[in-house]
C-alpha positions as CSV (number, residue, x, y, z in Angstrom):
1,M,129.5,71.5,135.6
2,R,133.0,72.1,134.2
3,A,135.6,73.3,136.7
4,Y,137.3,76.3,135.3
5,R,140.8,77.2,136.3
6,P,141.3,80.3,138.4
7,I,142.4,83.4,136.5
8,S,145.3,84.0,138.9
9,K,147.1,81.1,137.1
10,F,147.4,83.0,133.9
11,S,150.1,85.4,132.7
12,H,150.9,87.2,129.5
13,N,154.1,88.9,128.3
14,G,155.7,88.3,131.7
15,K,152.9,89.9,133.7
16,S,150.1,88.2,135.5
17,L,146.7,88.6,133.9
18,Q,145.5,89.9,137.2
19,A,148.0,92.7,137.0
20,I,147.2,93.5,133.3
21,L,143.5,93.8,134.1
22,N,144.2,95.7,137.4
23,N,145.8,98.4,135.3
24,H,142.4,99.1,134.0
25,E,141.2,99.7,137.6
26,T,139.2,96.5,137.6
27,Y,138.5,94.4,140.7
28,L,139.0,90.7,140.3
29,S,138.5,87.9,142.8
30,K,141.2,85.4,143.2
31,R,139.0,82.6,141.9
32,D,137.4,84.1,138.8
33,I,135.9,87.2,137.3
34,R,132.3,86.2,137.2
35,K,129.9,89.2,136.7
36,T,132.9,91.5,136.6
37,S,133.1,94.4,134.2
38,I,136.4,95.1,132.5
39,S,136.4,98.3,130.5
40,W,138.8,100.6,128.8
41,T,138.8,103.3,126.1
42,K,139.8,102.5,122.5
43,Q,143.0,104.5,123.2
44,H,143.9,102.2,126.0
45,R,142.4,98.9,124.7
46,A,143.6,95.7,126.4
47,D,146.4,94.0,124.4
48,L,145.9,90.3,125.0
49,D,147.2,89.1,121.6
50,W,148.4,85.5,121.8
51,A,147.4,85.3,125.5
52,D,146.8,81.9,127.0
53,L,143.3,82.1,128.6
54,S,142.4,78.4,128.0
55,G,139.9,77.2,130.5
56,V,139.5,80.5,132.3
57,N,136.2,81.7,133.7
58,L,135.3,84.9,131.9
59,S,131.5,84.7,132.4
60,G,129.9,88.1,131.9
61,V,133.2,89.9,131.3
62,N,133.3,93.1,129.3
63,L,136.0,92.6,126.7
64,S,134.6,94.9,124.0
65,D,137.2,96.2,121.5
66,A,139.9,93.9,123.1
67,G,142.9,92.8,121.2
68,L,142.8,89.0,121.3
69,F,144.6,88.1,118.1
70,G,145.7,84.5,118.2
71,A,144.7,84.2,121.9
72,N,144.0,80.7,123.3
73,L,140.5,80.7,124.7
74,S,139.8,77.1,124.3
75,E,137.3,75.7,126.7
76,A,137.0,79.1,128.4
77,N,133.7,80.2,129.9
78,L,132.6,83.3,128.0
79,D,128.9,83.1,128.5
80,H,127.1,86.5,128.5
81,A,130.5,88.2,127.8
82,D,130.7,91.4,125.8
83,L,133.2,90.8,123.0
84,S,131.7,93.4,120.6
85,D,134.3,94.8,118.2
86,A,137.0,92.5,119.7
87,W,139.8,91.4,117.4
88,L,139.8,87.6,117.7
89,S,141.4,86.7,114.3
90,K,143.2,83.3,114.5
91,A,142.0,82.9,118.1
92,D,141.5,79.4,119.5
93,L,137.9,79.1,120.8
94,M,137.5,75.4,120.5
95,K,134.8,74.1,122.9
96,A,134.5,77.5,124.5
97,D,131.1,78.5,126.0
98,L,129.9,81.7,124.4
99,T,126.2,81.3,125.2
100,E,124.4,84.6,124.8
101,A,127.7,86.4,124.3
102,N,127.8,89.7,122.3
103,L,130.2,89.3,119.4
104,S,128.7,91.9,117.1
105,H,131.2,93.5,114.8
106,A,133.9,91.2,116.1
107,I,136.7,90.0,113.9
108,L,136.9,86.2,114.0
109,S,138.5,85.5,110.6
110,D,140.3,82.2,110.6
111,A,139.4,81.6,114.2
112,S,138.8,78.1,115.5
113,L,135.3,77.6,117.0
114,S,135.1,73.9,116.5
115,G,132.7,72.4,119.1
116,A,132.0,75.9,120.6
117,V,128.7,76.6,122.3
118,L,127.3,79.7,120.5
119,R,123.6,79.4,121.5
120,K,121.8,82.8,121.3
121,V,125.1,84.5,120.5
122,N,125.0,87.9,118.8
123,L,127.3,87.7,115.7
124,S,125.6,90.4,113.7
125,D,128.1,92.1,111.3
126,A,130.9,89.9,112.6
127,D,133.7,88.8,110.3
128,L,133.9,85.0,110.4
129,S,135.6,84.5,107.1
130,G,137.6,81.3,107.0
131,A,136.5,80.3,110.5
132,D,136.2,76.7,111.6
133,L,132.8,76.1,113.1
134,I,132.7,72.3,112.7
135,D,130.3,70.8,115.3
136,A,129.6,74.2,116.7
137,D,126.2,74.8,118.4
138,L,124.7,77.9,116.9
139,R,121.1,77.3,117.8
140,D,119.1,80.6,118.0
141,A,122.2,82.6,117.1
142,Y,121.9,86.0,115.5
143,L,124.2,86.4,112.5
144,K,122.5,89.1,110.4
145,N,125.0,90.6,107.9
146,A,127.7,88.4,109.2
147,N,130.6,87.6,106.8
148,L,130.8,83.8,106.6
149,I,132.9,83.5,103.4
150,D,134.7,80.1,103.2
151,V,133.6,79.2,106.7
152,D,133.4,75.5,107.7
153,L,130.1,74.7,109.3
154,T,130.3,70.9,108.7
155,C,127.8,69.1,111.0
156,A,127.2,72.3,112.9
157,E,123.8,72.9,114.7
158,V,122.5,76.1,113.4
159,S,118.7,75.7,113.8
160,H,116.5,78.8,114.3
161,A,119.5,81.1,113.7
162,N,119.1,84.4,112.0
163,L,121.4,84.5,109.0
164,T,119.6,87.2,107.0
165,H,121.8,88.9,104.4
166,S,124.9,87.0,105.6
167,N,127.7,86.1,103.2
168,L,128.1,82.3,103.0
169,S,129.8,82.1,99.6
170,D,132.2,79.2,99.4
171,A,131.1,78.0,102.9
172,D,131.0,74.3,103.7
173,L,127.7,73.5,105.4
174,S,127.8,69.7,104.6
175,G,125.5,67.9,107.0
176,A,124.7,71.1,109.0
177,C,121.4,71.3,110.9
178,L,119.8,74.4,109.5
179,R,116.2,73.8,110.5
180,S,114.0,76.9,110.6
181,V,117.0,79.1,109.8
182,N,116.3,82.5,108.3
183,L,118.6,82.8,105.3
184,S,116.6,85.5,103.5
185,G,118.8,87.6,101.3
186,A,121.9,85.4,102.1
187,D,124.7,84.9,99.6
188,L,125.1,81.1,99.1
189,R,127.2,81.2,95.9
190,R,129.4,78.1,95.6
191,C,128.3,77.0,99.0
192,T,128.4,73.3,99.8
193,L,125.1,72.2,101.2
194,I,125.5,68.4,100.8
195,G,123.2,66.6,103.1
196,A,122.3,69.8,105.0
197,D,118.9,69.9,106.7
198,L,117.0,73.1,105.9
199,T,113.6,71.9,107.0
200,G,111.3,74.9,107.6
201,A,114.0,77.4,106.5
202,E,113.4,80.9,105.0
203,L,115.2,81.1,101.6
204,S,113.6,84.1,99.9
205,G,116.2,86.2,98.1
206,V,119.1,83.8,98.4
207,C,121.7,83.5,95.6
208,L,122.5,79.8,94.9
209,D,124.8,80.2,91.9
210,E,127.1,77.2,91.6
211,A,126.1,75.9,95.0
212,N,126.3,72.1,95.6
213,L,122.8,71.1,96.7
214,S,123.2,67.4,96.5
215,G,121.1,65.6,99.1
216,W,119.9,68.7,100.9
217,I,116.6,68.6,102.7
218,I,114.2,71.5,102.1
219,K,110.9,70.2,103.3
220,G,108.5,73.0,104.3
221,I,110.8,75.8,103.3
222,S,109.6,79.2,102.3
223,C,111.0,80.8,99.2
224,S,109.2,83.5,97.2
225,H,112.2,84.2,94.9
226,I,116.0,83.7,94.4
227,I,118.7,85.9,92.9
228,R,120.7,84.6,90.0
229,G,123.7,85.7,88.0
230,K,125.9,88.7,88.0
231,G,123.0,90.8,86.7
232,K,121.0,89.8,89.9
233,E,118.1,88.4,87.9
234,V,115.1,87.7,90.1
235,L,113.3,84.3,89.7
236,R,110.0,84.2,91.5
237,Y,108.2,81.1,92.8
238,K,104.7,80.3,93.8
239,P,104.2,78.7,97.3
240,R,106.0,75.3,97.4
241,E,107.2,75.7,93.8
242,F,110.8,76.1,94.7
243,E,110.6,73.1,97.0
244,K,109.2,70.9,94.3
245,K,111.8,72.0,91.8
246,Y,114.9,71.7,94.0
247,M,114.1,68.9,96.5
248,Q,114.7,66.0,94.2
249,M,118.5,66.0,94.0
250,D,118.8,62.4,92.9
251,K,118.1,63.3,89.3
252,L,121.4,62.4,87.8
253,S,122.7,61.8,84.3
254,D,126.1,60.4,83.4
255,F,128.1,59.4,80.3
256,I,131.7,58.5,79.4
257,L,133.9,60.6,77.1
258,N,137.0,59.1,75.6
259,I,139.4,61.8,77.0
260,P,141.8,61.8,79.9
261,C,140.6,62.8,83.4
262,N,142.4,66.1,84.0
263,E,141.7,69.8,84.6
264,T,140.7,70.3,81.0
265,A,138.1,67.5,81.3
266,Y,136.5,69.3,84.3
267,Y,136.1,72.5,82.4
268,I,134.7,70.6,79.4
269,G,132.0,69.2,81.7
270,K,131.3,72.8,83.0
271,F,131.1,74.0,79.4
272,I,128.7,71.3,78.5
273,A,126.4,72.1,81.4
274,Q,126.6,75.9,80.7
275,S,125.8,75.4,77.0
276,I,122.7,73.4,77.9
277,N,121.6,76.1,80.4
278,N,122.1,78.7,77.7
279,V,120.0,76.8,75.2
280,M,117.3,76.0,77.7
281,G,117.2,79.5,79.0
282,S,117.3,78.4,82.7
283,F,119.5,76.7,85.3
284,T,118.7,73.2,84.2
285,I,121.9,71.2,84.7
286,D,125.2,71.4,86.6
287,L,128.3,69.2,86.7
288,K,128.4,67.1,89.8
289,G,131.8,65.6,89.2
290,I,134.2,63.6,87.0
291,E,136.0,60.3,87.5
292,A,138.8,58.6,85.7
293,L,137.8,55.1,84.5
294,S,141.1,54.5,82.6
295,N,143.9,56.6,81.2
296,N,141.7,57.8,78.3
297,D,138.1,57.4,79.6
298,T,136.4,59.9,81.9
299,K,133.0,59.6,83.5
300,F,130.9,62.8,83.8
301,V,128.0,63.0,86.3
302,F,125.5,65.8,86.1
303,N,122.7,67.0,88.5
304,I,119.5,67.8,86.6
305,Y,117.2,70.3,88.2
306,D,114.4,70.4,85.7
307,D,111.8,67.6,85.7
308,V,110.9,68.1,82.0
309,F,114.5,67.9,80.9
310,F,115.1,64.9,83.1
311,K,112.1,63.0,81.7
312,E,112.3,64.1,78.0
313,K,115.9,65.0,77.2
314,R,118.2,63.0,79.5
315,G,118.3,60.2,77.0
316,A,119.5,62.6,74.3
317,L,122.3,63.9,76.6
318,E,123.5,60.3,77.4
319,T,123.4,59.1,73.7
320,K,123.3,61.8,71.0
321,A,125.4,64.4,72.9
322,K,127.9,61.8,74.2
323,D,128.4,60.3,70.7
324,A,128.8,63.7,69.0
325,L,131.3,64.9,71.7
326,N,133.3,61.6,71.4
327,E,133.4,62.0,67.6
328,F,134.7,65.6,68.0
329,F,137.4,64.6,70.6
330,S,138.5,61.7,68.5
331,H,140.0,64.3,66.2
332,K,140.9,66.8,68.9
333,S,143.5,65.8,71.6
334,V,142.6,67.0,75.0
335,E,146.1,66.4,76.3
336,R,147.6,68.9,73.8
337,E,145.1,71.5,75.1
338,D,146.0,71.3,78.8
339,D,148.3,74.3,79.1
340,H,146.1,76.4,76.9
341,F,143.0,75.6,79.1
342,K,144.9,76.3,82.3
343,D,146.1,79.7,81.1
344,V,142.7,80.7,79.9
345,V,141.0,79.7,83.2
346,E,143.6,81.6,85.3
347,E,143.3,84.7,83.2
348,A,139.5,84.6,83.1
349,T,139.2,84.2,86.9
350,G,141.9,86.8,87.8
351,R,144.0,83.9,89.1
352,T,141.6,83.3,92.0
353,L,141.0,79.7,91.0
354,R,142.4,76.9,93.2
355,L,142.7,73.5,91.8
356,R,143.3,70.5,94.1
357,T,143.9,67.1,92.5
358,S,144.1,63.7,94.0
359,M,147.0,61.4,92.9
360,P,146.9,61.6,89.1
361,I,146.7,57.9,88.5
362,P,144.1,55.8,86.7
363,L,140.8,55.0,88.5
364,T,141.4,57.9,90.9
365,P,138.8,60.7,90.8
366,L,140.0,64.2,90.1
367,E,139.0,66.6,92.8
368,V,138.6,70.2,91.7
369,V,137.8,73.0,94.1
370,P,136.8,76.2,92.3
371,K,136.9,79.4,94.4
372,E,135.5,82.8,93.5
373,I,134.9,81.8,89.8
374,Q,133.4,84.8,87.9
375,D,130.4,84.4,85.6
376,R,132.5,84.5,82.5
377,L,131.9,81.1,80.9
378,V,130.7,82.8,77.6
379,E,134.1,84.5,77.4
380,Y,135.8,81.2,78.0
381,Y,134.2,79.8,74.9
382,I,135.5,82.7,72.9
383,K,139.1,82.4,74.2
384,L,139.0,78.6,73.8
385,G,138.4,79.0,70.1
386,K,137.2,75.9,68.2
387,V,136.9,73.7,71.3
388,G,134.4,75.9,73.1
389,E,132.6,76.7,69.9
390,S,132.3,73.1,69.0
391,I,130.9,72.1,72.4
392,R,128.3,74.9,72.1
393,E,127.4,73.9,68.5
394,I,127.0,70.3,69.4
395,V,124.7,71.1,72.4
396,S,122.7,73.6,70.3
397,S,122.2,71.1,67.5
398,I,120.7,68.5,69.9
399,F,118.8,70.7,72.4
400,G,118.1,73.8,70.4
């Protein structure tokens, strides 16, 4: 069992923590405050912003509505603590024990919870946007209506957790254990689920627009329907139909276009995929990534989600579409379009797009990280003029 440091060792703003808490008429032992209740009114809430409470034993403490902005609670014992409505933004909770703690309505934006124990924790309606939950243990956690936008749950253990109606847009759940998780009604737009294990999960009502599902495991999941697009279109599935359609994520198609690997090339790939989806009338294909093969050759890799398209039309994509696009770009320089494409993308996305590139040298892949991209690709075509129109015409002539 971990030996927690006594609370008498801690001070904040020149005062001992013992004295601060005593001002709230709270009895504390010299060793710890196990099973102690610390309470105050909202008008006299405890101000512990930036306090150093690392390693302290706060088991069972009542810290509801406390101000703990930027506080250091790393490796602290907070099991069964009441932190409801507490302000813990930017707090350091690395490896803290929060087993069965109450964090409902708490603000944990940009907090560090890496390696924290959050088993059976109540995080309903909590704001965890931008939080670091890498390697955290969230088994049996309750996260209904939680805000998990842009959260990092890489390799986290989240099995049996309740995430109904939670917002996980832009979250990174790469390699996360999500077995038997309830994600019904959750927002998973642009979520990264690479290698995530969702065996036995409930996915009815989720939105997966632009999510990266490469290598995810969805054996035995339940999904009666998903929500797609800005218009919230409902796509319904028979038992096991969703699993059969989405489980095989190794259906890939790739081809090489004779254009430089840059930001413009990335959006060309997105336009190609979106044009095919428009023609097919369903979410059939998505751009997986691009890679520079030389100064003027870019490899495009696509995920294909439709079995019929993969079996019957992949060949046309890799030959006819590739040849027609290369013919078009042989007369249309992509390099001269860079600034125009960038301006259009920034304008269309309200300047909420982040682009992160690796070193711009030959044979180095371009890494592009879209964030909060709006569903306005049709408008992109119009603003891009002949480039967008030509891509759409080429795709329509082959797959229409």
